[in-house]
N, C-alpha and C positions, 0 to 999 in steps of 0.2 A: 504494500500500500504506500502511495506517495503521501507524505505529510507536509502540509504547508503551514507556516507559522507567521502570522501578521499581527504584530503588537498594535498597530494603529489602523484598525479596520475602518473602511471608508466606502461611501457612495460618491460617484461623480454625477453631477448634473451637467450635461452637455447642452449648450445653447448655440444654435447656428444663427448667425446674423449676416446680412448682406455685406457690410463693411463696418469697421470700427471708427467711430467719431467721438472724440473727447468732448465732454460737456453737452452731450446730446442724449435725448431719450431714443433708444434704438428698439425697434420692433423686431423681435426674434422671428425667424422663419419657422423654427421648430425647437422643441426642447424635450429631452429625455433623460431618464436616470439609467445609470449603469454601474456595474461592480467596479471597485477600485482598491488599491493596495497591492503592491507587487506580487506577493505570494498568493493572495486571494484571487487576483486576476489569473494566475497560473491555474488554480483549481477551476475557475470559471471556464477557461479555454479548454483544459483537459476534459471537462465534462462534455463539451461539444464534440470531442473525439472519442467519446465513450470510454474514457480512462478514469477510473474512480480515484478519489483522493479524500483525505481527511483534513479539514480546515480548522486551525486553532487560532486563538487570538483573544484580545480584549474587545468587549462590546458594551454599550450602554444605551438605555432609553429606547424610544420608538424607532430611531434610525438603526440601532443595533439589532432590534427585533426584525426590522425589514431586511437587513443584510442576511440574517440567518434564514429567513423565509425564502429569499431569492436563491441562496445557495442550495437549500434543501429541495427547491423546485427542480433543480438539475441533478438531484440524487447525490449531492455532495454531503458527506458526513460532516457535521459541525460539532465543535467542542469548545465553545467560547466561555471565557470567564467574565461574568458581569461585574462592571466597575461603576464608579460614579461619573457624573457628567453626562455627556451625550456623544454617541459615535458621530464622527464628523461627516460633513458633506462638502466636497470640493466643487468648484465651478470651472468648467472647461468651455472657453469661448472660442468658437471656430468661425473664422471669416470666410464666407463663401466666395469672395473675390480672389481667393488664392494667396492673400497677403500673410497668412499664417494663423497660429492659434496660441492661446495663453491659458495656463491653468493657475487658478488661485486656490491655494490650500489653506486649511484652517486647523486648529488644534482645540479639541473640546473634551477629550477623555480626561478623567482624573483618577490616576492609578496610585494605590497605596502599596506599601511593602508586602502586605499579606496577599494582595492580588497577584503580585509578581511571583511569589513562591507557589501559589496555587497553579498559575499557568505553567511554570517550569515543572511542577510535579505531574501535571496532565501531559505535558510534552514528553517527559521521561517515560511515562507509561505507554505512550503511543510508539515509542522507539522499538518496542518488542516486535512489532509487525511492520516496521518501516523499511521500504526498499531504498528510499532516499528522502531527503528533507530539503524543502525550498523555504527560505526565510529571508526577511529583509524589510526594507521600507523605512519610513521615519518612525520615531518613537514618541509616544504621548508624554504629557507632563508626569513627572514622578518616576520615569524610567530612564536610566543612564545607559550610555553606549556599551558598558561592560555586560549588559543583558545579552548582547549578541555573542560576546566572548564566551560566556557561560553556556549558552544554548548550543553553540557550535561545538564546543569541547565535549559536551555530553554526547552528541551524536557521533563525533569523530572517535571518541573513546570506544565506541562499539563498531568502528569501521563502517559506519553508514555514510554513503556519499552525501555531501552537503553542497547545495547551490545557493549562493548568497548574493544579494543585490541591494545596495544601499549607497547613500552619499555620505560624505564626511560630516561629523567625526565617526559616525557609525561604521563606515566602511573599514577604517583602520582598526577599530576595536574588533570587528569580526574577523578581519584578515589575520590578526594575531593568533587566532585559534586554528588557522590553517584549513579553511574550507576546501573542498575539492575544486569548486569552480566559483568565480565571481563574474558578474556581468555588468560592468560599468558602462554607461554611455559616455560621450565625449566630455561633458561637463564633470561627471563624477570621477572619471579617470584623471582629468586635469586637477581636480581638488585633491585627489589622493597623492599625486606625484609632486604637487606644489608649484606647477607652472603649466601654461596652456599646452595641450597636446593638439597640434594643428594638422598633422598628417599621419598617414599609415606608418611611415618609417619611425616616427616618434612613438606611436602606439606600440609598434612591434618591440622597440627597445624597452618600453615600460612593461609590456607583457612578459618579456624574457626576464626582467629583473624580479617581477612578482613570482614567476615560476621558480627561479633559482633561489629566491629568499624564503618562500613559504611552501613551495611544492604545490602551489595553487594555479590551476589553468585559468587564463583570463579570456573571456569572450567579450570583446569590446565593440559596442554598436555605435554607428556614426550616422544615424538617420538616413538621409538620401544618398549617402556614400556607401552604405552597406555595413559590413562588419569584418572584424579581424579576430581570429581565434588562435591563441598561442597555447599549444598543448605539449606534453612531453615528447620531444623528438620530432615535432612537426608543427607547422603553422599553416593557416589557410586564410586567404582573403575571400570574402563572400560578397559578390556584387549584388546590388539591389535589383529587383525586377522593375521594369518600366510600367508603372501603374499610376492611375490618377488617384491621389491621396484625398480621401474625405476627412479623416481624422487619424492622427498617429497615436492617440492616447491609448496606452496599453499594448502597443506593438512590441516594445522591449520585453514586456512580461510574457509575450507569446514565446520568446526565445527560452525563457525559464521553463515553460511548459514542454517545449520540444526536448530540451535536455533531460528533464525528469522522465518523460515518456520513454526515451531510449534506455535510461537506466532501469526503469521498471520492466522493460521488455528484454533486458539483457543484450541489447544491441551495442555496436560500436558507437562512441559519442558522435562520430561523424553523421550518423543517422539522426541523432538529436539536433545537430546543427541544421541539417536540411529541413527537418520538420519544423523546427523553431522559426527559421527564416520564412518558410512557406506560410506558417500561421501568422507571423508578423505582417506579411504582405496582405493576407486575408483580412486582418484586423484593420488595416489602413483603408479598406474599402467601405467600412461601416462607420456611421456617425457616433455610435455609443462606445464608451471605453471598454476595451478588451472583448468586443463583440466580433464574431466571425461566423462564416458559413462553412460547414465541413466540406461542401463541394468545392469551394474556392481553395481551401487548404490542399485538397487532393489534386486540383488542377495545377496549382503552383509548384507542388512538390518536385515533379521531374524537371522543372526548369531551374532549380536552385543549383548553382555551381560552387564547388569548393576548389579554389585555385591555390596550389601550393605557394607558400610565401617564405621569403627569407633564405 
């Protein structure tokens, strides 16, 4: 069973507007709610591919209840710890004129030390049946970055593969526990190394350093420029497919789903890279965060190229 751990559970409200104008009232073309939170998104996408998972995290209030109902509607097993405050709702603003999109995040969970210990205990119990663990994202109030150090160490002590995705300072904290894979985007990678990573050559150097230092494989995503994977003894550049992007929200999380699926199935990680990039392309066709159609994933899969690099 794939286990996903998302401390800061989230819904995204995606609002499509013709164009953005400051100091104006803008009439939205449409609005919809979708799942959000990196590992929870992975569970959401895996369910579309008929791959079961167990989703853990913190939740609170009516939004937290809605998140659990949505996950269960796709037959995802949920095991959330109820905390104070309210599960957050982020706003994703997508400009239909092609000028781009912006995500506005919030923080509204209130987590106490006993909540953290309860979640870690539930996580520990789920490791008995875990094929791999996907965890990451931001942390709510009351949770320090070493939460990720602890959780990853618990899984790695049992030799369970761990896929980790977060921004600084959480990325450094989790990396110290030597996860199997990290999946930073360009901004997250730049934050980790302490300077802008502007091209694939710089990303390759950073990925090699991460692998040599921590034994962690880095799958680095660059939006419209594709991805670069630095693995033990090999590296691949993965070009993007030529598609008309509706919204990229959740596309990177599809890569997490692909990697987890290949581990669950006992396949080479290269199959996970192909599936993840195909699912990411499919997500980009949909307005809602982390939404995709299985038929799109299957159509894109044979078109994904892994080009040896370095």
